[in-house]
ROLOPA-418918 format. One line per field, with one value per residue (C-alpha): residue number from 1; residue in one letter; x, y, z. Coordinates in nm, 2 decimals. Layout:
N
nr: (NUM,...)
rest: (a,...)
xx: (X,...)
yy: (Y,...)
zz: (Z,...)
//
This chain:
326
nr: (1,2,3,4,5,6,7,8,9,10,11,12,13,14,15,16,17,18,19,20,21,22,23,24,25,26,27,28,29,30,31,32,33,34,35,36,37,38,39,40,41,42,43,44,45,46,47,48,49,50,51,52,53,54,55,56,57,58,59,60,61,62,63,64,65,66,67,68,69,70,71,72,73,74,75,76,77,78,79,80,81,82,83,84,85,86,87,88,89,90,91,92,93,94,95,96,97,98,99,100,101,102,103,104,105,106,107,108,109,110,111,112,113,114,115,116,117,118,119,120,121,122,123,124,125,126,127,128,129,130,131,132,133,134,135,136,137,138,139,140,141,142,143,144,145,146,147,148,149,150,151,152,153,154,155,156,157,158,159,160,161,162,163,164,165,166,167,168,169,170,171,172,173,174,175,176,177,178,179,180,181,182,183,184,185,186,187,188,189,190,191,192,193,194,195,196,197,198,199,200,201,202,203,204,205,206,207,208,209,210,211,212,213,214,215,216,217,218,219,220,221,222,223,224,225,226,227,228,229,230,231,232,233,234,235,236,237,238,239,240,241,242,243,244,245,246,247,248,249,250,251,252,253,254,255,256,257,258,259,260,261,262,263,264,265,266,267,268,269,270,271,272,273,274,275,276,277,278,279,280,281,282,283,284,285,286,287,288,289,290,291,292,293,294,295,296,297,298,299,300,301,302,303,304,305,306,307,308,309,310,311,312,313,314,315,316,317,318,319,320,321,322,323,324,325,326)
rest: (x,x,x,x,x,x,x,x,x,x,x,x,x,x,x,x,x,x,x,x,x,x,x,x,x,x,x,x,x,x,x,x,x,x,x,x,x,x,x,x,x,x,x,x,x,x,x,x,x,x,x,x,x,x,x,x,x,x,x,x,x,x,x,x,x,x,x,x,x,x,x,x,x,x,x,x,x,x,x,x,x,x,x,x,x,x,x,x,x,x,x,x,x,x,x,x,x,x,x,x,x,x,x,x,x,x,x,x,x,x,x,x,x,x,x,x,x,x,x,x,x,x,x,x,x,x,x,x,x,x,x,x,x,x,x,x,x,x,x,x,x,x,x,x,x,x,x,x,x,x,x,x,x,x,x,x,x,x,x,x,x,x,x,x,x,x,x,x,x,x,x,x,x,x,x,x,x,x,x,x,x,x,x,x,x,x,x,x,x,x,x,x,x,x,x,x,x,x,x,x,x,x,x,x,x,x,x,x,x,x,x,x,x,x,x,x,x,x,x,x,x,x,x,x,x,x,x,x,x,x,x,x,x,x,x,x,x,x,x,x,x,x,x,x,x,x,x,x,x,x,x,x,x,x,x,x,x,x,x,x,x,x,x,x,x,x,x,x,x,x,x,x,x,x,x,x,x,x,x,x,x,x,x,x,x,x,x,x,x,x,x,x,x,x,x,x,x,x,x,x,x,x,x,x,x,x,x,x,x,x,x,x,x,x,x,x,x,x,x,x,x,x,x,x,x,x)
xx: (8.21,8.40,8.70,8.90,9.24,9.26,9.64,9.82,10.17,10.31,10.19,10.29,10.51,10.54,10.74,10.44,10.12,9.76,9.65,9.49,9.25,9.21,9.07,8.78,8.63,8.69,9.00,9.12,9.43,9.52,9.86,9.70,9.36,9.34,9.05,8.89,8.94,8.74,8.42,8.61,8.81,8.55,8.19,8.10,8.29,8.14,8.46,8.73,9.07,9.27,9.60,9.62,9.35,9.09,8.74,8.55,8.18,8.21,8.42,8.18,7.89,8.07,8.07,7.69,7.73,7.99,7.95,8.30,8.61,8.94,9.22,9.56,9.71,9.65,9.55,9.20,9.18,9.16,8.79,8.50,8.36,8.04,7.96,8.05,7.81,7.53,7.57,7.61,7.95,8.18,8.53,8.82,9.19,9.51,9.66,10.01,10.13,10.44,10.54,10.88,10.97,10.89,11.07,11.37,11.36,11.36,11.69,11.82,11.76,11.91,12.22,12.27,12.26,12.49,12.75,12.71,12.76,12.66,12.90,13.20,13.14,13.11,13.43,13.62,13.50,13.62,13.97,13.99,14.10,14.37,14.51,14.47,14.80,14.64,14.49,14.14,13.94,13.59,13.42,13.18,13.15,13.06,12.77,12.73,12.37,12.43,12.33,12.14,11.78,11.53,11.20,10.89,10.56,10.29,10.30,10.10,10.24,10.51,10.61,10.65,10.86,11.09,11.12,11.23,11.50,11.61,11.65,11.86,12.09,12.12,11.94,11.73,11.37,11.11,10.76,10.46,10.12,9.76,9.69,9.97,9.95,9.82,10.14,10.44,10.71,11.04,11.30,11.06,10.97,10.64,10.62,10.43,10.48,10.69,10.93,10.98,11.07,11.30,11.50,11.53,11.85,11.65,11.27,11.07,10.70,10.45,10.10,9.82,9.72,9.41,9.29,9.45,9.79,9.81,10.13,10.20,10.57,10.56,10.78,10.69,10.78,11.09,11.21,11.20,11.45,11.82,12.04,12.21,11.88,11.75,11.38,11.26,10.91,10.79,10.42,10.24,10.38,10.10,10.21,10.51,10.48,10.73,10.82,10.89,11.12,11.30,11.36,11.48,11.73,11.85,11.91,12.07,11.81,11.82,12.09,11.90,11.59,11.52,11.17,11.00,10.68,10.58,10.26,10.21,10.33,10.50,10.63,10.62,10.97,10.90,10.87,11.12,11.24,11.39,11.64,11.69,12.03,12.09,11.75,11.75,11.43,11.33,11.03,10.76,10.89,10.95,10.65,10.75,10.97,10.87,10.77,10.55,10.38,10.32,10.15,9.95,9.81,9.73,9.56,9.36,9.24,9.16,8.95,8.76,8.70,8.57,8.33,8.20,8.16,7.94,8.20,8.39,8.71,8.94,8.64,8.70,8.43,8.18,8.00,7.62,7.51,7.40,7.05,7.01,7.34,7.39)
yy: (12.14,12.19,11.96,11.91,11.73,11.62,11.53,11.68,11.72,11.38,11.39,11.74,11.92,12.21,12.08,12.00,12.17,12.10,12.26,11.94,11.95,12.32,12.30,12.08,12.29,12.49,12.32,12.35,12.16,12.08,11.94,11.72,11.66,11.53,11.33,11.64,11.85,11.66,11.87,12.19,12.09,11.90,11.97,12.14,11.91,11.74,11.55,11.45,11.32,11.13,10.94,10.81,11.02,10.76,10.80,10.58,10.58,10.86,11.08,11.03,11.15,11.48,11.53,11.54,11.66,11.40,11.23,11.12,10.99,10.98,10.77,10.92,10.57,10.22,10.07,10.18,10.04,10.39,10.42,10.24,10.10,9.98,10.33,10.47,10.23,10.31,10.68,10.59,10.77,10.67,10.56,10.55,10.48,10.53,10.19,10.15,10.51,10.42,10.08,10.19,10.38,10.09,9.84,10.06,10.11,9.73,9.72,10.02,9.82,9.50,9.68,9.85,9.51,9.35,9.63,9.84,10.15,10.40,10.25,10.24,10.59,10.72,10.54,10.70,11.05,10.97,10.90,10.52,10.49,10.75,10.55,10.21,10.02,9.87,10.02,9.90,9.76,9.64,9.58,9.30,9.05,9.21,9.00,8.96,8.93,8.75,8.39,8.44,8.33,8.61,8.50,8.72,8.67,8.84,8.90,9.21,9.51,9.57,9.21,9.18,9.50,9.36,9.03,9.22,9.40,9.09,8.92,9.22,9.15,8.79,8.65,8.33,8.44,8.22,8.35,8.26,8.40,8.29,8.37,8.27,8.45,8.26,8.34,8.27,8.53,8.38,8.32,8.30,7.99,7.96,7.76,7.71,7.95,7.73,7.65,8.01,8.07,7.78,7.85,8.23,8.40,8.73,8.72,9.03,9.06,9.23,9.15,9.38,9.38,9.17,8.91,8.63,8.81,8.93,8.79,8.60,8.62,8.45,8.24,7.92,8.06,8.25,7.90,7.78,8.05,8.00,8.14,8.36,8.48,8.84,8.95,9.26,9.42,9.72,9.62,9.66,9.62,9.40,9.11,9.06,8.93,9.18,9.01,8.69,8.87,9.05,8.72,8.55,8.84,8.83,8.45,8.49,8.25,8.48,8.72,9.04,9.24,9.56,9.72,10.03,9.96,9.87,9.76,10.10,10.42,10.62,10.33,10.35,10.34,9.99,9.83,9.55,9.59,9.93,9.75,9.44,9.36,9.37,9.54,9.82,10.04,10.33,10.55,10.43,10.64,10.39,10.54,10.90,10.99,11.32,11.14,10.90,11.18,11.38,11.08,11.03,11.38,11.36,11.02,11.14,11.44,11.22,11.00,11.30,11.44,11.10,11.09,11.44,11.33,11.04,10.78,10.69,10.50,10.32,10.24,10.06,9.79,9.86,9.60,9.58,9.84,9.70,9.79,10.00,10.18,10.55)
zz: (9.91,10.24,10.25,10.57,10.59,10.95,10.98,10.68,10.82,10.76,10.40,10.33,10.59,10.35,10.06,9.84,9.72,9.82,9.49,9.35,9.64,9.65,9.30,9.42,9.70,10.02,10.17,10.53,10.62,10.99,11.08,11.34,11.50,11.85,11.97,12.15,11.84,11.58,11.62,11.61,11.30,11.10,11.21,10.89,10.65,10.36,10.29,10.53,10.44,10.71,10.73,11.09,11.27,11.38,11.25,11.48,11.55,11.80,11.57,11.28,11.49,11.53,11.15,11.06,10.71,10.61,10.27,10.19,10.36,10.18,10.34,10.27,10.28,10.15,10.48,10.60,10.95,11.10,10.97,11.13,10.81,10.98,11.10,10.76,10.59,10.83,10.73,10.36,10.36,10.07,10.18,9.94,9.98,9.78,9.67,9.54,9.56,9.77,9.61,9.47,9.78,10.02,9.80,9.79,10.17,10.21,10.04,10.22,10.54,10.40,10.27,10.60,10.78,10.52,10.51,10.83,10.62,10.88,11.15,10.91,10.78,11.13,11.24,10.95,11.06,11.41,11.28,11.29,10.93,10.97,11.27,11.09,11.03,10.71,10.40,10.51,10.80,10.88,11.21,11.11,10.84,10.51,10.35,9.98,9.87,9.55,9.60,9.92,9.95,9.97,10.12,10.06,10.25,10.06,9.68,9.61,9.44,9.70,9.74,9.36,9.35,9.62,9.43,9.12,9.31,9.48,9.14,9.03,9.32,9.19,9.48,9.49,9.55,9.73,9.79,10.00,9.89,9.95,9.58,9.35,9.01,8.71,8.52,8.74,8.71,8.59,8.85,9.15,9.35,9.54,9.86,10.17,10.46,10.68,10.40,10.33,10.70,10.70,10.38,10.38,10.45,10.45,10.51,10.41,10.51,10.28,10.41,10.53,10.90,10.95,11.20,11.00,10.98,11.34,11.49,11.17,11.27,11.61,11.83,11.64,11.30,11.43,11.55,11.19,11.07,11.03,11.31,11.04,10.90,10.90,10.93,10.75,10.82,10.63,10.62,10.96,11.31,11.43,11.20,11.42,11.78,11.92,12.25,12.06,11.81,12.09,12.27,11.94,11.89,12.25,12.22,11.88,11.74,11.44,11.35,11.30,11.22,11.04,11.09,10.97,11.16,11.52,11.68,11.85,11.68,11.82,12.03,12.41,12.57,12.71,12.36,12.39,12.03,12.12,12.34,12.14,12.00,11.62,11.56,11.32,11.34,11.12,11.20,10.96,10.68,10.40,10.22,10.27,9.98,9.81,9.49,9.68,9.88,9.57,9.41,9.72,9.71,9.34,9.36,9.67,9.47,9.18,9.41,9.54,9.19,9.08,9.37,9.29,8.93,9.04,8.94,9.26,9.23,9.47,9.69,10.02,10.04,10.32,10.52,10.53,10.79,11.13,11.23,11.53,11.52,11.44)
//
């Protein structure tokens, strides 16, 4: 089997091994694949693995032997599922590989907003403490998390992991989810979406990007939030209406935001959040710890091995193919 990884660099920039995939066939790994390089890179592939390289109908036509697509991520919106179904191509993804890393990143962002660690450490290195007439100083209020209300929208694996960490910080946890668990975890309240927006001191979003979640965080819902509240988004950029959030920050309608994702990545320079006050942005790397990327490669290889054995796992559901489309 000829296996091609279309965009391997972000998953493995050189600190990990592709051996689990090498054991399964003839592997070629490209750091990146541009739109005009698809045919050159993957024309003879039986199996293609992609993270963010789009496999639309046109791209799939350029890979005539394709039998299998492995998405090197949990989200699978980079694949035209209708076209894959028409070709009877199996599509798999890798759920839950990054849950601990993303949950930890949520609290890295929260703690940075609460304590301004980077600013204070930088000021010490610039000599401010040495010149200080007192034994200590701080440039902004230092916020204690214990007793604050942590709102969580979406209660899948990552939302649950964030809730457990919030409870460890002695926070009150309030959750909105479309499918509350049959057994309610102790210490967690469930509420409607508007109530979560109204009562949260910190609101963390953990929903997939879909038509029903696009711009879930919009001007109307931001207006429900406390002026001292913070918004955290490590899910997908499209769930936040970015112009509305930039406006809310500029008007001090909310106190701050911390984001690991934006609607377009890399972001164009004109994205309003790049200039918004009190907006902390990291470059979509919450998932990218070495441990998480190692799990990603291992599970992706397990998925392909299961497919080759005739027992596919982590299947992405495909729609019924439309007639008349190749």
